[in-house]
C-alpha positions in Angstrom: -124.2 167.5 -59.9 -120.5 167.5 -58.8 -118.1 169.3 -61.1 -116.0 166.1 -61.4 -119.0 164.3 -62.7 -119.6 166.9 -65.4 -116.0 167.0 -66.4 -115.8 163.2 -66.8 -118.4 163.4 -69.6 -116.3 165.8 -71.6 -113.2 165.3 -73.8 -110.0 167.1 -72.9 -110.4 169.7 -75.6 -113.7 170.8 -74.2 -112.3 170.9 -70.6 -109.4 173.0 -71.7 -111.7 175.4 -73.6 -113.8 175.7 -70.4 -110.6 176.5 -68.4 -109.4 179.1 -70.9 -112.7 180.9 -70.8 -112.9 180.7 -67.0 -109.5 182.2 -66.6 -110.5 185.1 -68.9 -113.6 185.6 -66.8 -111.6 185.5 -63.6 -109.3 188.2 -64.8 -112.2 190.4 -65.8 -113.8 189.8 -62.4 -110.7 190.9 -60.5 -110.1 193.9 -62.7 -113.7 195.0 -62.2 -113.4 194.7 -58.4 -110.1 196.6 -58.5 -111.6 199.6 -60.3 -113.4 200.7 -57.1 -110.6 199.7 -54.7 -108.1 202.1 -53.4 -104.3 201.6 -53.0 -103.3 198.3 -51.6 -106.6 196.5 -52.1 -106.6 197.5 -55.8 -103.0 196.2 -56.2 -103.9 192.9 -54.6 -106.9 192.4 -56.9 -104.8 193.5 -60.0 -102.2 191.0 -59.0 -104.8 188.3 -59.0 -106.0 189.4 -62.4 -102.4 189.2 -63.8 -102.0 185.7 -62.4 -105.3 184.6 -64.0 -104.1 186.0 -67.3 -100.9 184.0 -67.0 -103.0 180.9 -66.3 -105.0 181.5 -69.4 -101.9 181.9 -71.6 -100.4 178.8 -70.1 -103.6 176.7 -70.8 -103.8 178.2 -74.3 -100.2 176.9 -75.0 -101.1 173.4 -73.7 -104.3 173.6 -75.9 -102.3 174.6 -79.0 -99.6 171.9 -78.4 -102.2 169.2 -77.9 -104.7 170.1 -80.6 -102.6 172.1 -83.1 -104.9 175.2 -83.2 -106.0 178.0 -81.0 -109.8 177.9 -81.5 -111.7 176.4 -78.6 -115.3 175.9 -77.6 -116.9 176.3 -74.2 -119.1 173.4 -73.4 -122.6 174.4 -72.4 -122.9 171.5 -69.9 -120.7 173.3 -67.4 -121.6 176.3 -65.3 -119.4 179.4 -65.7 -116.4 178.8 -63.4 -115.9 182.5 -62.7 -118.7 185.0 -62.5 -119.1 188.7 -61.9 -120.9 190.7 -59.3 -122.1 194.2 -59.0 -120.5 195.8 -56.0 -122.2 198.9 -54.6 -122.1 198.3 -50.8 -119.8 196.6 -48.4 -122.4 193.8 -48.1 -122.3 193.2 -51.9 -118.5 193.4 -51.8 -118.4 190.6 -49.2 -120.8 188.6 -51.4 -118.6 189.2 -54.4 -115.6 187.9 -52.5 -117.6 184.8 -51.5 -118.3 184.3 -55.1 -114.6 184.7 -55.9 -113.8 182.1 -53.2 -116.3 179.7 -54.7 -114.8 180.3 -58.2 -111.2 179.8 -56.9 -112.3 176.5 -55.2 -113.9 175.3 -58.5 -110.7 176.3 -60.4 -108.6 174.3 -57.9 -110.9 171.3 -58.4 -110.8 171.5 -62.2 -107.0 171.7 -62.2 -106.8 168.8 -59.7 -109.1 166.8 -62.0 -106.9 167.7 -65.0 -103.9 166.3 -63.1 -105.6 162.9 -63.1 -106.8 163.1 -66.7 -103.8 164.5 -68.5 -100.8 162.7 -67.2 -98.5 164.4 -69.7 -99.0 167.7 -68.0 -99.8 166.4 -64.5 -97.2 168.5 -62.8 -98.4 171.7 -64.5 -102.0 171.0 -63.5 -101.0 170.3 -59.9 -99.0 173.5 -59.8 -101.9 175.6 -61.2 -104.2 173.9 -58.7 -101.9 175.0 -55.9 -101.9 178.6 -57.2 -105.8 178.6 -57.3 -105.7 177.4 -53.6 -103.4 180.3 -52.8 -105.9 182.7 -54.6 -108.7 181.3 -52.5 -106.7 182.0 -49.3 -105.9 185.6 -50.5 -109.5 186.3 -51.2 -110.7 184.7 -48.0 -108.2 186.9 -46.0 -109.5 190.0 -47.8 -113.1 189.0 -47.1 -112.5 188.2 -43.5 -110.8 191.6 -43.0 -113.9 193.4 -44.3 -116.2 191.2 -42.2 -114.1 192.0 -39.1 -114.3 195.7 -39.8 -118.1 195.5 -40.2 -118.4 193.6 -36.9 -116.4 196.3 -35.3 -118.3 199.1 -37.0 -121.7 197.8 -38.1 -122.7 201.1 -39.7 -120.3 200.2 -42.6 -122.3 197.3 -44.0 -124.4 199.6 -46.2 -121.5 202.0 -47.1 -119.7 201.9 -50.4 -116.5 199.8 -50.6 -114.6 203.0 -51.0 -116.0 204.3 -47.7 -115.1 201.0 -46.0 -111.5 201.1 -47.4 -111.1 204.7 -46.2 -112.3 203.7 -42.8 -110.0 200.7 -42.7 -106.8 202.2 -44.2 -107.0 205.9 -43.1 -103.7 207.0 -41.8 -103.4 208.3 -39.3 -106.6 206.6 -37.9 -109.2 209.0 -36.7 
């Protein structure tokens, strides 16, 4: 079932609860990936995590303004918008980034839906949707750079992400 169909069955309070929880999960996902990433890659992932945290705080403020409290529920009818992945090899890293791309696309779609459902905050929802699209593009670029490195040096596919990053970013190159 399409995410829009699922959202249409929920009230705004439940949708916002879902979004808050999803942004929290996204932040945790990126921080977890960043733990094993060196230098620039870790910074990029940590920046994404900080942006997800800002999104969460923003949606919490909207929630509080609209409903007068901070407590929210997460509807069970919706799948988790963000998920985690265990990364031990380059192949599992690429898979984790594909998961992140899927999650960012879902976040984009949810915010786009909110822009049609909550006219009072339409501009905010559109802005957050555009940020999620940018996140998608960042993650896609990261994933494509790793895939290109693996095509160039196929032995890296089963190496750890740290070994891949060292091969990619070693200076001077060997």
